C-alpha positions as CSV (number, residue, x, y, z in Angstrom):
1,F,12.8,5.0,-15.5
2,D,12.9,2.7,-12.4
3,V,13.3,-1.0,-14.0
4,L,13.4,-2.6,-10.5
5,G,10.2,-0.8,-9.3
6,F,8.5,-1.5,-12.4
7,R,9.4,-5.3,-12.1
8,Q,8.2,-5.2,-8.5
9,A,4.9,-3.8,-9.5
10,Q,4.5,-6.3,-12.1
11,T,5.2,-9.1,-9.7
12,M,2.6,-7.9,-7.3
13,A,0.1,-7.7,-9.9
14,F,0.9,-11.1,-11.0
15,A,0.6,-12.4,-7.5
16,I,-2.7,-10.7,-7.1
17,D,-4.0,-12.2,-10.2
18,E,-3.1,-15.6,-9.5
19,I,-4.4,-15.3,-6.0
20,N,-8.0,-14.2,-7.7
21,R,-7.8,-17.0,-10.3
22,N,-7.5,-19.8,-7.4
23,S,-10.9,-19.7,-5.9
24,N,-9.7,-22.1,-3.1
25,L,-7.4,-19.5,-1.6
26,L,-9.9,-16.6,-0.7
27,P,-13.3,-17.9,-1.6
28,N,-15.8,-15.1,-2.3
29,L,-13.5,-12.6,-2.3
30,T,-11.6,-10.7,-5.0
31,L,-8.4,-8.7,-4.2
32,G,-7.9,-5.3,-6.3
33,Y,-5.2,-2.9,-6.7
34,S,-4.3,0.7,-8.4
35,L,-0.8,1.5,-8.7
36,Y,0.7,4.8,-8.3
37,D,4.1,6.3,-9.1
38,N,5.3,8.9,-6.6
39,C,8.3,9.7,-8.5
40,I,10.4,9.6,-5.5
41,K,8.5,12.5,-4.1
42,L,7.1,12.9,-0.6
43,G,4.1,15.3,-1.8
44,I,3.0,13.2,-4.3
45,G,2.7,9.9,-2.3
46,F,1.4,12.0,0.7
47,R,-1.4,13.3,-1.8
48,A,-2.4,9.9,-3.4
49,A,-2.6,8.3,0.2
50,L,-4.8,11.0,1.3
51,S,-7.2,10.5,-1.9
52,L,-7.2,6.9,-1.4
53,V,-8.4,6.7,2.2
54,S,-10.6,10.0,1.8
55,G,-12.6,8.2,-0.9
56,Q,-11.5,10.9,-3.6
57,E,-10.2,8.2,-6.1
58,E,-11.9,7.9,-9.4
59,Q,-14.9,6.0,-9.7
60,F,-15.0,2.4,-11.2
61,I,-17.6,0.5,-13.0
62,L,-16.8,-3.0,-12.9
63,D,-19.9,-4.6,-14.1
64,E,-23.8,-3.9,-13.7
65,T,-23.9,-4.8,-10.0
66,C,-20.7,-3.3,-8.9
67,V,-20.4,0.6,-9.1
68,G,-18.5,3.1,-7.1
69,T,-15.1,3.5,-5.5
70,P,-13.8,0.0,-4.1
71,P,-12.7,0.5,-0.3
72,V,-9.2,1.1,0.4
73,L,-8.1,-1.8,3.0
74,G,-4.4,-1.1,2.7
75,I,-1.5,0.5,1.0
76,V,1.7,-1.0,-0.2
77,G,4.5,1.4,0.3
78,D,6.6,3.5,0.4
79,S,9.9,1.9,0.0
80,I,11.8,5.0,1.7
81,S,11.7,5.3,5.6
82,T,11.3,9.2,5.6
83,S,8.2,9.0,3.3
84,S,6.8,6.1,5.3
85,I,7.1,7.8,8.4
86,A,5.2,10.8,7.0
87,I,2.6,8.9,5.3
88,S,2.0,6.4,8.1
89,S,1.5,9.0,10.5
90,V,-1.5,10.2,8.7
91,L,-2.7,6.7,7.8
92,G,-2.7,5.9,11.4
93,L,-5.5,8.4,11.8
94,Y,-7.7,6.5,9.6
95,R,-6.4,3.2,10.9
96,V,-5.4,2.2,7.2
97,P,-2.6,-0.2,7.5
98,M,0.5,0.4,5.4
99,V,3.1,-2.2,4.6
100,S,6.4,-1.1,3.3
101,Y,8.8,-3.6,1.6
102,F,11.8,-1.7,2.0
103,A,11.3,0.9,5.1
104,T,13.8,-0.1,7.6
105,C,13.9,2.7,10.4
106,S,13.5,1.2,13.8
107,C,11.4,4.1,14.8
108,L,8.5,2.8,12.6
109,S,8.2,0.0,15.0
110,D,6.8,2.3,17.7
111,R,3.0,1.0,17.9
112,Q,1.8,4.5,19.5
113,K,3.2,6.6,16.8
114,F,2.5,4.2,13.8
115,P,-0.1,1.9,14.8
116,S,-1.0,0.8,11.4
117,F,2.6,0.5,9.9
118,F,3.7,-3.0,8.9
119,R,6.8,-4.1,6.8
120,T,8.1,-7.5,5.2
121,I,11.8,-6.4,5.8
122,P,13.5,-6.3,9.6
123,S,13.9,-2.9,11.1
124,D,17.5,-1.5,11.3
125,A,17.6,-2.9,14.9
126,F,17.9,-6.4,13.5
127,Q,20.0,-5.8,10.5
128,V,23.6,-6.7,10.5
């Protein structure tokens, strides 16, 4: 069991809930999320990302007026550079942004190869 990963997921869920509770932050907009554990296996993460962007994710019924699959506007993850390279190369075809919180490979800064990859941590080129 990955305690750190679980805590990070809880933190993200808490932040989204707090944003949704404050109508001044994003008026008339509600953020949503789905959490997936790739078990540190590229194949699982790759299949999950493809199912999300292709609309093959499970259907949701939020209330009587909101039925269907919510649009995927972005994907958070993967923390590993190797997985981020593989997944971002496909997500870029769909122009679905992927934000990684720990992938540091400088190669991911290449906008020609990874046009929709973003990160919240500096690349290796700027690490000491």
